N, C-alpha and C positions, 0 to 999 in steps of 0.2 A: 504494500500499499504506499503510494506517494503522500507526502506531508501536504500536498494541494491536490484537491479532488475537483471533478466537475459535477455540479448538481445538474441533473438533466430534466428538470420541470419544463423548460423552455423548449425542449425538444417536442414537447407534447402540446405545443401552441400555447404556453401561459400567457394570458392577456391579449394575445394577438396571432394571427396566422402567420406561419412561416413555412416557405416550401422545402420540399426535400432537400434540395441543395442547399439551402441555408442551414438547415439542420446538419447536414453533413460537414458544412464548413466549420460550424461550431466544435464537433468533435475532432476533425482534422486540426483545427488550430490548437486545440488542448494537446492532442499528441505531439505536434510539433514543438510545444512548450514544455514537454516531459511530463505531462500529466498522465498518470496511468490509473488513477482512481475514478471510478464513474457511477454515480448513484441515481437510480431511477426508482420506478413504481408503477403498478397498473392504474393508479389514481391519475397518473400525469397523462391528461388527453386520452383517456379511455384506452390505454394500451399503446397510444401512438408513440409515445416517448421509449418504450421498450423496443418497438419495431425499429424505430429509426436508429436507436443505439446499437441493436444488434447488427443491422446493417451496415452501420459506419465501422464497427469493429470486427466485421467477418473476415477481412483480409489481414488482420493484426495477429501476430503470434499469441496464442491463448495464454502462454505461461508469462507474458509481459504485462499483462493488465488484471486489474480487480474491479468486478461488478458488484454492486450491492442492490438488492431490490427489496420489496416489502410484501407482507400478506395481511389480511384482514378484510379487503374489500374485493369481493367477487364480482366480475364483470357479467351481466346477464343481458343478452340482446333484448331490444324492445323495438316496436314500430311507434311511429307518430311524429317523426322528424324532429325539427328544431335544432338548437345547438346546446352546447355544454357551458355557455358563458356564464351561467349561474354558480358553477363550481371552478370558474376561472380559466376554462380552456376553450379556445376558439376551434372547436371540432363539431362536426355533425354528432348528435345525441343517438348513437347506434345502440348503445348499451346503457344500463343503469347499475349503479354501485350498490352492492348489497353487503351489509356487515356481516362478516361470518369468520369468527376466530376458533371454531370448531376443528379437530383434528382432520376431518374430511375437507373442510373449507379451506384449511391451511395447505394441504396437500394438492388440491384441486388449483388453488391460487398459483402456487410455485410452479405446477406443471404447466400452467397456461403462460406463465412468465417465461419459463425456458423455451417454449415454443415461439413465443414473439422475439426472444432475444437469439434465437438460433443457438442456443448453448445447451450443454449436458449437465451443467452445474452453475451455481453462483457461488461467489466468495464469501459474501455476507447477506444473510436474509434477516429481516427486521420486521417485528409486530408494527404495523403502521398505525399511530394514533390509538394506542390501546386504552386511552382514557374514555373512549365512547363505549367500550364493553368490557372494564377492567377485569372483572372476575373471570369471564370467558377467555380473555386475551391470556391471563397469567396462569389460569388453571388448565386450560385446553390448548390454547395457541402455542405457548411456549414448550410444553412437552412435546407438541408436534414438531417443532422445529428442531428440538433435541433428536427426535428420532431420524429426521431427515439429515442431520448432522452425522450422526452414527453410520447412516448409510451412505455417506460420501458426496450427497446431492448438493450439500451446502457446506460451506466451510464454519465461518464465525457466525454467531446467532445473538439476537439481542432486541431491541426496541428502538424506535425513532418517535419523537413527539416533541411539542412545544410545552408540554404539561410536565413540569418538574415533579410534581407530586407522583405522578404514575411512574415515572422513570425511577424515582427513588424506590417505589415498591418493587418494580422489577429487579434492581440491584439488590434489595434485601432479601427478596423471597424467591428470585429464580436464578441466580448465579449466571448472568448472561457474559458472554465474551465481550460484547460492545454495547454502547447506547449512542443514538444519534440525537444531539440536543439542539434544536431548532429555535434560534432567536432568544435563547434564554441566558446565553453567556456571551455577551456582545460588549463593545465599547459603551453602548448606551445604558445598558441594564445589566445585572448579574444575579439574578435570583437562583441560578443554578451552581452558585458557588459550594454551597453544602453537598450538593450530588457530585461535583467534580471531586470534593474530598473523599466521599463515600466510594467512588470509583478508584480513586488512587489507593485506598486502603484496602481494596478487594481486588485489585488487578484487572478492573474493567477498562478497556479502551473507551475514550470518547472521540466521537466524529462531531465536530463543531459546524452547524449548518446555519444557514439564516444570519449571518453574521453581519449583514447591511440592514438587518430588521426590515426585510421586504423591500429595501430600496433608500430608506432615509439617510443611509450611511453611505450611499453608493456614489454620491457626487462631492465634489470639492466644497461646494456652497449648498448647505441645505436650504430648502425652499418648501412653501406651501405646494401642495399638490403631489409630492413623493409619497409612496407607499409606506405604511406602518401597519404590520398585522393584516396586510392584503387590502386595507383601506386607506383613505387619505390620513396623513399623520397629523395628529392634533398640534395645534399652535405652540403648546408648552413644550412638547417634544422638539418641534422644529427649532424652537429657540435654545433648547439644550444642546442639541446637535450643532448648532451655529456657534455656540459657546466654545464646544470642543474643537470645532473645525478651525477657530480663531487661535486657540493654543497651538494646534498642529501646525498653522501656516507660520507662527512666530518661531517654531523649532526647524523650519525648513522642511516639513512633510505635508502629507493631506489627510483629510478625514477617511477617504477609501483606504490608504495605506494603513492607517492606524487600525481601522476596523478589521482588515485582514489579518493584522500581525497579533492583535490583542489575544484571542483564544489560544493561539499556537504557542504563546509564552508558558502555558501550562503543561508539565511534562506528561500528564495523563492524556493530553489531546493527541490523538494519533494522526489526524488529518483534519484539515479545514476545507470544507466543501463549498464550493462558490457556483452559483448560476450564472448565465451570461446570455445576454439578449442577441448577441451575434459573435462572430470570429474575433472582430477588433476588441470587444470587450474581454474575450478570453485572454488575449495578448496583454492587454492592459493590467488585468488581475495578476497574471503570471508575473509581469515585470514589477508590480508593486509588491508581490509576495517575495521576490527575490531581493528587494532593498528596503527592509523594515525600517521603522523610524528609529531615531536616537533613543536609547534607554532613558534619557532626561525626561522624554515626553510623559512617560508613566508617572514620574515623581511630581511634574508639574500639575499634571491633572489631579493628582491626589491632593496635592497642596491647595487646590481651588475648588476642591469639593465636588469635582466633575467625575470621579472614579472611585 
């Protein structure tokens, strides 16, 4: 697993349509930048992300990359047309998502993912948003993943969520290999601090995702209209991000560079997983990752009560 990963929600047409060539260019740019960790899910574009990622990796040496996907939402065909924009993806609504963390549901989900990806195994399999059915996810879904790991169909297993409480339960009750923390250990907010400590104490790897808080930290100058939690960022958070950006500028760095570098400072974080709207953004993110801010930034943000 490379320390920088590509989050592949955009390959599923997150927020807007992208043609196959645009999606392929995102993956190609990531590969050119040395990224070998790719995270996807059936949820992303009703399977489109997995299909596009699989196609883009089909001619790459299998031993040279890591793929993670998720279970918990089965995709069932539907009639009726329309689109999936209510769930954030600009794709035709050909399927509906059905929560299912049962043993059969987990196995069916992974089987379908492997078919879409064109792979015979995935390196990481995660319970996706287990907070929606926590008892089923932890009591049925996780043991099902453990069976698949024993069979060699998956490598590491765990859970991915923006809910710190449910991830703490997974760590305490299930002994996962890894958890993906989405948007809860970022430059803007750190409610997952205790979770990271628990992971470090128990040998659980952390994948840090959502480090831009859905977009608010992705630009040098924060502004109204940028996303936070997949909606418009509140004015108070825009103001806070602007103050952080000002400190970054005074020390010769930028807000996105600091946002990318922040979670990776923790030794328990195995990879920082970043989405990208296009190939140019992949290259920008990789360049920022390779040139982290000065250490003085963290002390200065702390002194100003911004971290």
